[in-house]
SEDREN-627184 format. One line per field, with one value per atom (N, C-alpha, C): residue number from 0; residue in one letter; atom name; x, y, z. Coordinates in pm, 1 decimal, padded with zeros to 6 digits. Each point is the difference from the previous one (the first is absolute). Example, Ala and Ser with C-alpha at 12.3 -4.5 7.8 and 13.67 -1.06 7.14 Angstrom:
2
num	(0,0,0,1,1,1)
residuo	(A,A,A,S,S,S)
atomo	(N,CA,C,N,CA,C)
c1	(01319.0,-00089.0,00090.0,-00035.0,00082.0,-00077.0)
c2	(-00569.0,00119.0,00120.0,00105.0,00119.0,00109.0)
c3	(00780.0,00000.0,00000.0,-00072.0,00006.0,00073.0)
//
This chain:
190
num	(0,0,0,1,1,1,2,2,2,3,3,3,4,4,4,5,5,5,6,6,6,7,7,7,8,8,8,9,9,9,10,10,10,11,11,11,12,12,12,13,13,13,14,14,14,15,15,15,16,16,16,17,17,17,18,18,18,19,19,19,20,20,20,21,21,21,22,22,22,23,23,23,24,24,24,25,25,25,26,26,26,27,27,27,28,28,28,29,29,29,30,30,30,31,31,31,32,32,32,33,33,33,34,34,34,35,35,35,36,36,36,37,37,37,38,38,38,39,39,39,40,40,40,41,41,41,42,42,42,43,43,43,44,44,44,45,45,45,46,46,46,47,47,47,48,48,48,49,49,49,50,50,50,51,51,51,52,52,52,53,53,53,54,54,54,55,55,55,56,56,56,57,57,57,58,58,58,59,59,59,60,60,60,61,61,61,62,62,62,63,63,63,64,64,64,65,65,65,66,66,66,67,67,67,68,68,68,69,69,69,70,70,70,71,71,71,72,72,72,73,73,73,74,74,74,75,75,75,76,76,76,77,77,77,78,78,78,79,79,79,80,80,80,81,81,81,82,82,82,83,83,83,84,84,84,85,85,85,86,86,86,87,87,87,88,88,88,89,89,89,90,90,90,91,91,91,92,92,92,93,93,93,94,94,94,95,95,95,96,96,96,97,97,97,98,98,98,99,99,99,100,100,100,101,101,101,102,102,102,103,103,103,104,104,104,105,105,105,106,106,106,107,107,107,108,108,108,109,109,109,110,110,110,111,111,111,112,112,112,113,113,113,114,114,114,115,115,115,116,116,116,117,117,117,118,118,118,119,119,119,120,120,120,121,121,121,122,122,122,123,123,123,124,124,124,125,125,125,126,126,126,127,127,127,128,128,128,129,129,129,130,130,130,131,131,131,132,132,132,133,133,133,134,134,134,135,135,135,136,136,136,137,137,137,138,138,138,139,139,139,140,140,140,141,141,141,142,142,142,143,143,143,144,144,144,145,145,145,146,146,146,147,147,147,148,148,148,149,149,149,150,150,150,151,151,151,152,152,152,153,153,153,154,154,154,155,155,155,156,156,156,157,157,157,158,158,158,159,159,159,160,160,160,161,161,161,162,162,162,163,163,163,164,164,164,165,165,165,166,166,166,167,167,167,168,168,168,169,169,169,170,170,170,171,171,171,172,172,172,173,173,173,174,174,174,175,175,175,176,176,176,177,177,177,178,178,178,179,179,179,180,180,180,181,181,181,182,182,182,183,183,183,184,184,184,185,185,185,186,186,186,187,187,187,188,188,188,189,189,189)
residuo	(X,X,X,X,X,X,X,X,X,X,X,X,X,X,X,X,X,X,X,X,X,X,X,X,X,X,X,X,X,X,X,X,X,X,X,X,X,X,X,X,X,X,X,X,X,X,X,X,X,X,X,X,X,X,X,X,X,X,X,X,X,X,X,X,X,X,X,X,X,X,X,X,X,X,X,X,X,X,X,X,X,X,X,X,X,X,X,X,X,X,X,X,X,X,X,X,X,X,X,X,X,X,X,X,X,X,X,X,X,X,X,X,X,X,X,X,X,X,X,X,X,X,X,X,X,X,X,X,X,X,X,X,X,X,X,X,X,X,X,X,X,X,X,X,X,X,X,X,X,X,X,X,X,X,X,X,X,X,X,X,X,X,X,X,X,X,X,X,X,X,X,X,X,X,X,X,X,X,X,X,X,X,X,X,X,X,X,X,X,X,X,X,X,X,X,X,X,X,X,X,X,X,X,X,X,X,X,X,X,X,X,X,X,X,X,X,X,X,X,X,X,X,X,X,X,X,X,X,X,X,X,X,X,X,X,X,X,X,X,X,X,X,X,X,X,X,X,X,X,X,X,X,X,X,X,X,X,X,X,X,X,X,X,X,X,X,X,X,X,X,X,X,X,X,X,X,X,X,X,X,X,X,X,X,X,X,X,X,X,X,X,X,X,X,X,X,X,X,X,X,X,X,X,X,X,X,X,X,X,X,X,X,X,X,X,X,X,X,X,X,X,X,X,X,X,X,X,X,X,X,X,X,X,X,X,X,X,X,X,X,X,X,X,X,X,X,X,X,X,X,X,X,X,X,X,X,X,X,X,X,X,X,X,X,X,X,X,X,X,X,X,X,X,X,X,X,X,X,X,X,X,X,X,X,X,X,X,X,X,X,X,X,X,X,X,X,X,X,X,X,X,X,X,X,X,X,X,X,X,X,X,X,X,X,X,X,X,X,X,X,X,X,X,X,X,X,X,X,X,X,X,X,X,X,X,X,X,X,X,X,X,X,X,X,X,X,X,X,X,X,X,X,X,X,X,X,X,X,X,X,X,X,X,X,X,X,X,X,X,X,X,X,X,X,X,X,X,X,X,X,X,X,X,X,X,X,X,X,X,X,X,X,X,X,X,X,X,X,X,X,X,X,X,X,X,X,X,X,X,X,X,X,X,X,X,X,X,X,X,X,X,X,X,X,X,X,X,X,X,X,X,X,X,X,X,X,X,X,X,X,X,X,X,X,X,X,X,X,X,X,X,X,X,X,X,X,X,X,X,X,X,X,X,X,X,X,X,X,X,X)
atomo	(N,CA,C,N,CA,C,N,CA,C,N,CA,C,N,CA,C,N,CA,C,N,CA,C,N,CA,C,N,CA,C,N,CA,C,N,CA,C,N,CA,C,N,CA,C,N,CA,C,N,CA,C,N,CA,C,N,CA,C,N,CA,C,N,CA,C,N,CA,C,N,CA,C,N,CA,C,N,CA,C,N,CA,C,N,CA,C,N,CA,C,N,CA,C,N,CA,C,N,CA,C,N,CA,C,N,CA,C,N,CA,C,N,CA,C,N,CA,C,N,CA,C,N,CA,C,N,CA,C,N,CA,C,N,CA,C,N,CA,C,N,CA,C,N,CA,C,N,CA,C,N,CA,C,N,CA,C,N,CA,C,N,CA,C,N,CA,C,N,CA,C,N,CA,C,N,CA,C,N,CA,C,N,CA,C,N,CA,C,N,CA,C,N,CA,C,N,CA,C,N,CA,C,N,CA,C,N,CA,C,N,CA,C,N,CA,C,N,CA,C,N,CA,C,N,CA,C,N,CA,C,N,CA,C,N,CA,C,N,CA,C,N,CA,C,N,CA,C,N,CA,C,N,CA,C,N,CA,C,N,CA,C,N,CA,C,N,CA,C,N,CA,C,N,CA,C,N,CA,C,N,CA,C,N,CA,C,N,CA,C,N,CA,C,N,CA,C,N,CA,C,N,CA,C,N,CA,C,N,CA,C,N,CA,C,N,CA,C,N,CA,C,N,CA,C,N,CA,C,N,CA,C,N,CA,C,N,CA,C,N,CA,C,N,CA,C,N,CA,C,N,CA,C,N,CA,C,N,CA,C,N,CA,C,N,CA,C,N,CA,C,N,CA,C,N,CA,C,N,CA,C,N,CA,C,N,CA,C,N,CA,C,N,CA,C,N,CA,C,N,CA,C,N,CA,C,N,CA,C,N,CA,C,N,CA,C,N,CA,C,N,CA,C,N,CA,C,N,CA,C,N,CA,C,N,CA,C,N,CA,C,N,CA,C,N,CA,C,N,CA,C,N,CA,C,N,CA,C,N,CA,C,N,CA,C,N,CA,C,N,CA,C,N,CA,C,N,CA,C,N,CA,C,N,CA,C,N,CA,C,N,CA,C,N,CA,C,N,CA,C,N,CA,C,N,CA,C,N,CA,C,N,CA,C,N,CA,C,N,CA,C,N,CA,C,N,CA,C,N,CA,C,N,CA,C,N,CA,C,N,CA,C,N,CA,C,N,CA,C,N,CA,C,N,CA,C,N,CA,C,N,CA,C,N,CA,C,N,CA,C,N,CA,C,N,CA,C,N,CA,C,N,CA,C,N,CA,C,N,CA,C,N,CA,C,N,CA,C,N,CA,C,N,CA,C,N,CA,C,N,CA,C,N,CA,C,N,CA,C,N,CA,C,N,CA,C,N,CA,C,N,CA,C,N,CA,C,N,CA,C,N,CA,C,N,CA,C,N,CA,C,N,CA,C,N,CA,C,N,CA,C,N,CA,C)
c1	(00936.4,-00039.2,-00124.2,-00065.8,-00113.5,00035.3,-00010.9,00023.2,-00122.6,-00068.6,-00122.4,00004.2,00000.7,00007.0,-00133.7,-00108.5,-00134.5,-00038.3,-00037.5,-00032.6,-00150.7,-00078.7,-00144.4,-00071.8,00073.7,-00056.2,00079.9,00133.2,00088.1,00117.2,00041.8,00125.4,00112.7,00067.2,00096.6,00131.6,00072.3,00132.2,-00006.9,00100.6,00015.0,00024.0,00095.1,00025.5,-00005.7,-00063.2,-00002.4,00136.1,00060.1,00136.6,00076.4,00110.4,00083.8,00139.4,00050.8,00137.2,00073.3,00107.8,00070.0,00148.1,00048.9,00141.3,00056.5,-00063.5,00047.5,00016.8,00066.7,00019.6,-00055.3,-00049.2,-00044.7,-00102.4,-00110.9,-00107.5,-00113.4,-00046.0,-00109.3,-00116.6,-00118.1,-00124.8,-00081.7,-00028.2,-00069.4,-00115.9,-00114.9,-00117.5,-00037.0,-00002.6,-00033.3,-00135.4,-00057.1,-00121.4,00036.1,00007.7,00047.4,-00108.7,-00046.1,-00114.0,-00006.0,-00097.5,-00039.8,00085.1,00057.1,00082.8,-00077.0,00036.6,-00058.1,00047.4,00127.0,00052.8,00017.9,00105.5,00038.4,00013.1,-00063.8,00013.0,00142.5,00055.7,00137.4,00072.3,00110.1,00071.5,00147.6,00047.6,00141.2,00060.6,00110.5,00075.3,00145.5,00054.0,00139.6,00031.5,-00086.6,00022.0,00049.0,00114.7,00054.3,00003.9,-00077.2,-00003.7,-00102.9,-00073.9,-00096.4,-00131.9,-00096.1,-00132.3,-00108.9,-00120.7,-00121.9,-00092.6,-00024.1,-00077.0,-00100.1,-00111.1,-00099.8,-00059.6,-00002.9,-00045.0,-00130.3,-00068.0,-00117.0,00045.1,-00011.6,00043.5,-00119.9,-00052.1,-00131.7,-00029.3,-00112.1,-00055.3,00100.8,00019.1,00091.8,-00063.8,00032.9,-00053.2,00047.7,00119.3,00054.1,00006.8,00118.7,00020.8,00033.6,-00058.7,00045.0,00147.7,00047.4,00139.2,00066.2,00114.4,00076.6,00146.4,00058.9,00142.1,00061.4,00103.0,00051.1,00142.6,00048.9,00127.0,00124.5,-00003.6,00114.7,-00000.8,-00117.4,-00010.2,00026.4,00056.1,00037.9,-00010.4,-00030.1,00000.6,-00092.7,-00126.0,-00102.0,-00100.5,-00040.1,-00104.1,-00123.7,-00112.1,-00128.3,-00091.9,-00027.8,-00068.7,-00094.3,-00118.6,-00101.0,-00048.5,-00020.4,-00050.9,-00144.0,-00068.9,-00133.5,00014.4,-00027.6,00021.6,-00132.7,-00053.9,-00133.1,-00025.6,-00108.5,-00049.1,00102.0,00051.1,00083.6,-00079.5,-00005.5,-00080.4,00051.1,00132.7,00056.2,00024.3,00052.8,00028.7,00041.9,00034.3,00039.9,00149.9,00071.7,00144.7,00061.6,00094.5,00072.8,00145.5,00045.2,00139.9,00062.5,00065.1,00053.4,-00098.4,00052.8,-00083.1,00092.4,-00051.9,00085.6,00089.1,00129.7,00095.0,00100.2,00035.2,00105.7,00131.3,00065.0,00125.1,00108.4,-00014.4,00096.8,-00009.0,-00105.3,-00014.5,00055.1,00028.9,00052.8,00139.8,00034.2,00129.0,00071.7,00124.2,00079.7,00020.7,-00006.9,-00005.2,-00141.8,-00103.1,-00138.8,-00050.4,00053.1,-00027.7,-00081.4,-00043.3,-00073.4,-00150.6,-00044.1,-00143.2,-00048.1,-00130.2,-00059.9,-00004.0,-00009.2,-00006.8,00056.5,00078.9,00067.6,-00033.5,00000.8,00002.9,-00093.1,-00126.4,-00097.6,-00109.2,-00038.8,-00104.1,-00122.9,-00113.0,-00128.0,-00089.8,-00007.7,-00069.6,-00089.7,-00111.2,-00092.1,-00054.7,-00032.9,-00059.5,-00149.1,-00074.6,-00140.9,-00007.1,-00039.1,-00000.2,-00139.8,-00068.2,-00139.6,-00041.1,-00113.0,-00063.5,00095.7,00064.2,00093.6,-00036.6,00072.9,-00010.5,00065.1,00129.1,00078.0,00052.0,-00022.2,00047.6,00152.4,00067.1,00146.4,00046.1,00093.8,00056.7,00150.8,00054.5,00144.9,00044.9,00086.2,00046.7,00151.8,00061.3,00146.1,00065.3,-00052.3,00052.1,00084.7,00087.0,00084.7,-00004.6,-00037.7,-00006.1,-00096.4,-00123.3,-00104.3,-00094.2,-00023.3,-00093.4,-00126.2,-00114.6,-00131.1,-00075.3,-00019.0,-00058.6,-00078.9,-00105.5,-00079.3,-00058.8,-00033.2,-00067.5,-00150.2,-00078.1,-00144.9,-00035.0,-00054.0,-00034.3,-00150.2,-00069.3,-00143.5,-00048.0,-00111.2,-00061.7,00096.6,00077.2,00088.2,-00052.6,00025.5,-00041.3,00073.9,00131.7,00085.1,00085.8,00033.2,00077.3,00150.9,00050.1,00144.6,00032.6,00098.1,00050.5,00150.9,00050.9,00144.2,00038.7,00098.1,00038.0,00142.4,00048.8,00130.9,-00005.5,00113.3,00006.4,00015.9,-00018.3,00020.1,00121.3,00070.5,00122.1,00021.4,00048.1,00035.5,00090.9,00055.1,00085.6,-00083.5,-00002.8,-00087.5,00067.8,00123.1,00059.9,00151.2,00060.6,00144.5,00060.2,00015.6,00049.6,00139.4,00083.9,00135.0,-00004.6,-00083.0,-00012.7,-00062.3,-00100.1,-00062.0,00103.1,00083.5,00101.9,00103.9,00040.5,00094.9,-00059.6,-00128.0,-00065.8,-00007.8,-00027.7,-00006.4,00137.4,00104.3,00136.8,00049.2,-00056.4,00035.1,-00074.4,-00078.2,-00071.9,-00145.8,-00049.7,-00139.9,-00093.9,-00120.7,-00102.2,-00087.5,00028.8,-00078.8,00043.4,-00064.8,00027.3,00037.3,00043.3,00023.4,-00114.3,-00104.4,-00114.8,-00123.8,-00115.1,-00129.0,-00037.4,-00102.8,-00043.2,-00062.7,00038.9,-00056.2,00012.0,-00075.6,00013.3,00140.0,00067.5,00137.6,00011.8,00051.9,00026.4,00146.0,00070.1,00139.7,00006.1,00070.6,00014.3,00125.4,-00015.3,00115.5,00081.7,00133.6,00082.3,-00025.4,00001.5,-00021.1,00131.2,-00014.3,00118.4,00025.6,00120.7,00039.8,00091.2,-00036.2,00081.2,00087.9,00125.0,00095.1,00050.4)
c2	(00431.1,00093.5,-00053.7,00085.0,-00035.5,00035.8,-00100.0,00020.8,-00050.6,00089.0,-00036.8,00057.1,-00089.9,00042.6,00025.5,-00019.8,00018.4,00147.1,00058.1,00143.3,00026.7,-00101.9,00014.8,-00055.2,-00017.6,-00056.8,-00119.0,00010.0,-00098.2,-00031.8,-00126.2,-00036.0,00049.3,00103.8,00067.9,-00075.2,-00041.3,-00058.3,-00147.9,-00044.8,-00142.7,-00071.0,00049.2,-00046.4,00122.2,-00014.2,00111.2,00015.9,-00110.1,00002.6,-00116.2,00030.5,-00102.9,00009.0,-00114.5,-00010.1,-00097.9,00044.4,-00079.7,-00009.2,-00122.2,-00028.4,00077.5,-00019.2,00063.1,-00106.5,00038.0,-00090.9,00061.9,-00088.6,00037.5,00113.4,-00025.1,00098.5,-00041.4,00092.0,-00027.1,00092.6,-00059.4,00073.7,-00030.5,00100.6,-00021.2,00097.7,-00053.1,00081.6,00101.0,-00045.0,00086.8,-00038.2,00091.1,-00024.3,00028.2,-00106.5,00011.4,-00054.5,00081.4,-00041.5,00078.2,-00040.2,00078.4,-00012.9,-00120.1,-00018.7,-00072.9,00027.2,-00070.0,-00146.3,-00025.0,-00136.6,-00045.6,00049.6,-00047.4,00118.2,-00009.8,00107.9,00004.0,-00116.5,-00008.9,-00108.4,00034.5,-00089.4,-00004.2,-00118.1,-00022.4,-00081.8,00047.4,-00075.2,-00004.5,-00121.1,-00019.2,00077.7,-00013.3,00060.7,-00110.8,00018.7,-00099.7,00056.0,-00064.9,00039.0,00108.8,-00018.4,00102.0,-00060.3,00087.2,-00047.8,00098.2,-00055.9,00076.8,-00038.7,00090.7,-00033.8,00109.1,-00044.5,00090.6,00098.4,-00035.6,00093.8,-00044.7,00096.0,-00026.6,00019.8,-00106.6,00003.3,-00045.5,00088.1,-00029.8,00076.8,-00037.9,00064.9,00013.1,-00114.3,-00005.4,-00076.6,00039.0,-00066.6,-00143.6,-00029.8,-00136.6,-00053.7,00002.8,-00042.7,00121.9,00016.0,00107.9,-00014.8,-00123.9,-00021.4,-00103.7,00036.3,-00087.1,00004.8,-00119.3,-00010.6,-00098.5,00041.6,-00085.1,00037.1,-00059.4,00039.5,-00037.5,-00113.3,-00037.8,00067.5,00042.1,00057.2,-00109.5,00037.0,-00099.7,00055.9,-00089.7,00031.2,00117.5,-00014.9,00102.1,-00058.4,00078.4,-00040.9,00084.9,-00066.9,00066.1,-00043.5,00091.5,-00040.1,00109.6,-00045.0,00085.6,00113.2,-00032.3,00097.6,-00031.8,00099.1,-00016.2,00024.5,-00105.4,00004.6,-00031.7,00094.7,-00021.5,00080.2,-00039.5,00063.8,00000.6,-00119.4,-00017.5,-00074.9,00052.7,-00064.3,-00139.3,-00016.4,-00130.5,-00081.5,00061.5,-00070.0,00095.6,-00056.7,00079.7,00017.7,-00112.4,00002.9,-00100.0,00045.0,-00089.6,-00004.0,-00119.6,-00024.3,-00065.5,00079.3,-00046.6,00026.8,00019.4,00029.8,00002.6,00033.5,00013.7,00121.4,-00022.9,00109.6,00000.3,00116.8,00010.0,-00048.8,-00094.9,-00057.1,00106.9,00108.8,00108.8,00080.8,-00018.7,00072.8,-00077.9,-00129.1,-00080.9,00047.8,-00017.7,00042.3,-00122.0,-00020.1,-00111.9,00014.2,-00107.0,-00141.0,-00056.2,00081.6,-00047.0,-00012.1,-00097.7,-00013.8,-00123.8,-00076.1,-00122.1,00015.9,00038.5,00006.4,00145.0,00017.3,00133.2,00055.9,-00089.0,00043.9,-00109.8,00041.5,-00091.5,00035.7,-00101.4,00019.3,00111.6,-00012.0,00103.1,-00057.8,00075.6,-00040.0,00087.8,-00063.8,00069.4,-00052.2,00074.0,-00049.7,00106.0,-00048.2,00083.8,00121.0,-00019.5,00106.1,-00025.6,00105.5,-00007.9,00032.4,-00100.1,00015.6,-00032.0,00100.7,-00021.3,00082.8,-00043.6,00067.2,00017.6,-00110.5,-00001.8,-00113.6,-00011.1,-00119.0,-00115.2,-00020.0,-00101.4,00066.5,-00062.2,00061.1,00007.5,-00115.6,-00005.9,-00084.6,00052.8,-00069.5,-00009.9,-00121.9,-00020.9,-00055.1,00074.1,-00036.6,00001.8,-00115.3,-00005.1,00034.7,-00054.1,00032.2,-00110.4,00038.0,-00094.0,00035.3,-00096.1,00016.9,00113.7,-00012.3,00099.7,-00057.6,00074.6,-00040.7,00084.5,-00066.7,00064.9,-00063.9,00073.4,-00060.3,00101.9,-00048.9,00078.9,00127.8,-00005.3,00111.3,-00025.5,00104.8,-00012.9,00039.7,-00095.9,00021.2,-00015.5,00105.1,-00011.2,00089.9,-00039.9,00069.1,00018.5,-00105.5,-00002.9,-00105.8,00016.0,-00099.5,-00131.6,00005.9,-00115.1,00035.4,-00100.5,00029.3,-00004.9,-00103.9,-00014.8,-00056.9,00058.8,-00046.4,-00017.4,-00118.1,-00026.2,-00057.2,00062.5,-00044.5,00041.5,-00051.1,00040.9,00148.1,00065.9,00140.7,00015.9,00121.8,00033.0,00092.3,-00009.5,00077.6,00035.4,00119.5,00042.9,00120.3,00038.8,00117.8,00115.8,00109.4,00111.9,00107.8,-00020.7,00100.8,00008.9,-00023.2,00008.5,-00139.2,-00039.6,-00133.3,-00026.6,00102.5,-00018.3,-00042.5,00066.9,-00036.5,-00137.5,-00031.2,-00133.2,-00107.7,00022.8,-00097.3,-00014.4,00111.4,-00006.3,-00076.3,00024.3,-00072.6,-00149.6,-00034.1,-00141.2,-00064.3,00068.8,-00053.4,-00012.3,00079.9,-00008.5,-00113.4,-00076.9,-00113.1,00027.4,00116.2,00034.7,-00082.5,-00014.5,-00076.3,00096.9,00019.1,00090.2,-00007.8,00081.0,00000.1,00139.9,00008.2,00130.1,00033.9,-00083.6,00019.7,00045.3,-00029.2,00041.2,-00076.5,00049.4,-00059.5,-00136.7,-00095.8,-00134.1,-00061.3,-00106.9,-00070.9,-00057.2,00022.8,-00046.1,-00109.1,-00113.6,-00113.5,-00037.9,00000.5,-00041.2,-00151.8,-00051.1,-00144.5,-00043.8,-00098.9,-00054.0,-00084.1,00005.7,-00083.9,-00147.6,-00078.7,-00144.0,-00063.8,-00094.8,-00071.6,-00118.1,-00012.7,-00110.7,-00090.6,-00126.3,-00097.9,-00071.7,-00012.5,-00066.5,-00126.0)
c3	(06868.7,-00105.3,-00070.6,-00069.8,-00083.8,-00143.7,-00088.0,-00142.9,-00073.3,-00071.5,-00069.7,-00140.8,-00099.8,-00139.3,-00065.5,00073.0,-00056.0,00006.0,-00114.0,-00003.7,00011.8,00033.4,00008.5,-00121.3,-00110.4,-00121.5,-00050.4,00005.7,-00061.6,00094.1,-00000.5,00068.2,-00089.0,00040.3,-00086.1,-00022.5,00105.2,-00025.0,-00037.4,-00072.2,-00026.5,00133.2,00080.7,00136.1,00091.6,00115.5,00094.3,00065.5,00044.1,00055.0,-00060.5,-00068.7,-00061.4,00058.3,00045.5,00050.4,-00090.5,-00060.6,-00099.2,00034.8,00023.0,00022.3,00119.2,00116.4,00123.2,00108.5,00108.6,00113.4,00127.0,00087.5,00134.3,-00000.8,-00065.8,-00007.6,00092.4,00082.2,00092.6,-00028.3,-00015.0,-00015.9,00124.9,00081.8,00126.8,00015.3,00040.0,00036.0,-00108.0,-00124.7,-00112.6,-00059.1,-00075.9,-00077.5,-00144.9,-00081.5,-00138.6,-00092.0,-00095.3,-00082.6,-00130.9,-00082.6,-00115.9,-00123.6,-00025.6,-00119.4,-00109.1,-00122.8,-00113.2,-00001.3,00037.0,00006.1,00144.3,00067.7,00133.7,00095.8,00115.3,00097.9,00056.9,00032.9,00051.0,-00078.3,-00064.5,-00091.0,00038.5,00046.6,00031.0,-00112.5,-00058.9,-00099.6,00045.6,00017.1,00040.9,00128.4,00098.8,00132.0,00092.5,00060.2,00091.2,00141.1,00088.3,00140.3,00025.3,00108.7,00039.0,00039.3,00024.2,00039.7,-00039.3,-00008.4,-00024.4,00113.9,00094.3,00119.9,00035.8,00055.4,00054.5,-00098.4,-00126.9,-00103.3,-00065.1,-00061.4,-00084.0,-00144.0,-00080.6,-00139.5,-00081.7,-00084.6,-00057.3,-00128.4,-00061.4,-00118.7,-00113.4,-00068.8,-00113.0,-00114.8,-00121.3,-00118.2,-00013.2,00047.2,-00003.4,00143.7,00062.0,00138.3,00085.7,00117.4,00087.8,00038.4,00023.1,00041.9,-00089.1,-00057.4,-00088.4,00043.1,00021.6,00036.3,-00097.8,-00076.1,-00107.5,-00038.1,-00107.6,-00061.6,00077.0,00073.2,00080.9,00136.5,00046.3,00134.7,00102.3,00115.3,00099.4,00141.3,00092.9,00143.0,00033.0,-00040.3,00026.3,00099.1,00096.4,00094.8,-00026.7,-00030.8,-00025.4,00113.9,00093.4,00121.9,00049.6,00046.4,00062.6,-00092.1,-00126.3,-00096.3,-00035.7,-00051.7,-00056.1,-00150.4,-00078.5,-00144.5,-00068.0,-00076.6,-00054.7,-00127.1,-00068.5,-00122.1,-00114.4,-00030.5,-00118.1,-00105.7,-00119.0,-00104.2,-00034.8,-00013.7,-00031.9,00126.3,00101.9,00123.8,00109.7,00116.6,00114.8,00010.3,00013.6,00015.7,-00095.4,-00079.9,-00089.5,00042.9,00039.4,00033.4,-00122.4,-00081.1,-00126.0,-00112.0,-00118.7,-00116.2,-00120.7,-00115.2,-00117.5,00015.8,00006.5,00019.3,-00112.8,-00048.2,-00099.5,00058.6,-00066.7,00048.8,00012.6,-00072.2,00006.1,00129.7,00081.3,00126.4,00119.5,-00017.3,00109.4,00038.3,00128.3,00052.1,00057.5,-00039.1,00049.8,00151.0,00077.6,-00037.5,-00006.5,00007.4,-00000.6,-00143.7,-00072.1,-00142.9,-00035.5,00099.5,-00030.2,00015.5,00118.2,00029.8,00000.6,-00017.1,00004.5,00141.8,00099.6,00138.5,00090.5,00097.3,00092.0,00145.1,00086.8,00146.1,00048.4,-00031.4,00034.9,00088.5,00102.1,00094.9,-00020.8,-00028.9,-00017.5,00111.6,00110.5,00118.5,00063.5,00056.7,00079.0,-00075.2,-00126.6,-00081.0,-00017.8,-00021.4,-00036.6,-00148.6,-00082.0,-00145.9,-00050.4,-00054.7,-00038.3,-00120.6,-00060.5,-00112.7,-00118.0,-00037.4,-00112.0,-00093.4,-00110.1,-00083.9,00074.8,-00018.6,00071.2,00126.9,00115.0,00124.9,00001.7,-00013.9,00001.4,-00117.9,-00076.6,-00114.3,00019.2,-00007.8,00008.9,-00134.3,-00068.0,-00134.2,-00003.1,-00018.2,-00008.0,00132.1,00110.9,00132.3,00059.9,00091.3,00073.7,00148.2,00082.2,00144.8,00038.8,-00041.7,00027.0,00105.5,00106.2,00104.3,-00010.9,-00015.2,00001.3,00115.6,00110.9,00119.9,00081.1,00065.0,00095.6,-00061.0,-00127.4,-00066.1,00001.9,-00001.9,-00013.8,-00142.3,-00076.4,-00140.8,-00014.8,-00042.4,-00019.1,-00112.4,-00058.3,-00113.7,-00116.1,-00029.1,-00115.2,-00096.5,-00128.0,-00097.1,00023.2,00018.5,00029.4,00120.1,00081.0,00119.8,-00021.2,-00068.3,-00014.5,-00137.1,-00064.2,-00129.6,00014.0,-00037.8,00002.9,-00134.9,-00065.2,-00133.2,-00035.5,-00113.9,-00050.2,-00036.7,00009.1,-00039.5,-00149.6,-00044.5,-00140.7,-00008.8,-00108.3,-00013.0,-00144.3,-00024.7,-00134.5,00007.8,-00110.0,-00006.2,-00051.5,00075.1,-00035.7,-00083.3,-00041.3,-00085.0,00005.8,00117.2,00012.1,-00018.3,-00125.6,-00031.9,00053.6,00008.8,00052.4,00146.4,00081.7,00141.6,00014.6,-00080.3,00004.8,-00030.7,-00101.1,-00036.4,00111.0,00061.6,00111.9,00118.1,00031.2,00109.1,-00029.9,-00125.4,-00040.0,00010.6,-00046.4,00006.4,00144.2,00091.0,00142.5,00069.8,-00075.5,00057.3,00027.9,-00037.8,00023.0,-00084.9,00050.0,-00070.2,-00077.6,-00123.8,-00081.9,-00144.0,-00080.6,-00143.6,-00045.7,-00122.7,-00060.5,-00095.6,-00000.7,-00087.9,00074.4,-00059.3,00055.7,00126.3,00067.7,00125.9,-00022.7,00085.6,-00004.3,00138.4,00023.3,00126.6,00006.3,00111.8,00010.4,00103.7,-00042.3,00088.9,-00015.1,00109.1,-00004.3,-00005.6,-00095.8,-00013.7,00073.6,00087.8,00071.2,-00096.1,00014.0,-00087.4,00027.6,-00104.1,00015.6,00045.8,00093.7,00046.4,-00092.9,-00037.1,-00088.7,00079.9,00010.1,00070.0,-00100.0,00032.6,-00089.6,00065.8)
//
């Protein structure tokens, strides 16, 4: 399919295609573009792939995968013309959008391979990821090639869900967004 949010003057939608809290979603051979923020935005998506697609022309990142997303394969895509960057694996996500049991990292077990990523700010950004493979991609005409850092986490409004996720062992807060680092318990020898 072709999804284009650009009306000839303005990028109309915040996201051209947004998938939120779904399982086994496949995006194949699509052309997705023209968003003010993200052309394709996955939040808490577990299982699936994005292959053979053109994802481009976004005010922030053309492709964003975050919010406890897991087991996603991003392969053989052309990702370009993102003002902030090309592909972000993990980002600041509201802790209230995470789905159990994926309550620790922003993105898990994801393969980003054989993509052409160009004319962006940061080509690939990994924020708060676990077991992420970035390999055999062609990155050119980007301001920065790779960014790897801790994720950011905050509660965006549903404090009850944030508190339940925290009590279930999730790594997050019930307050505003901040860089989140899980502290390992200290071992005490007796």
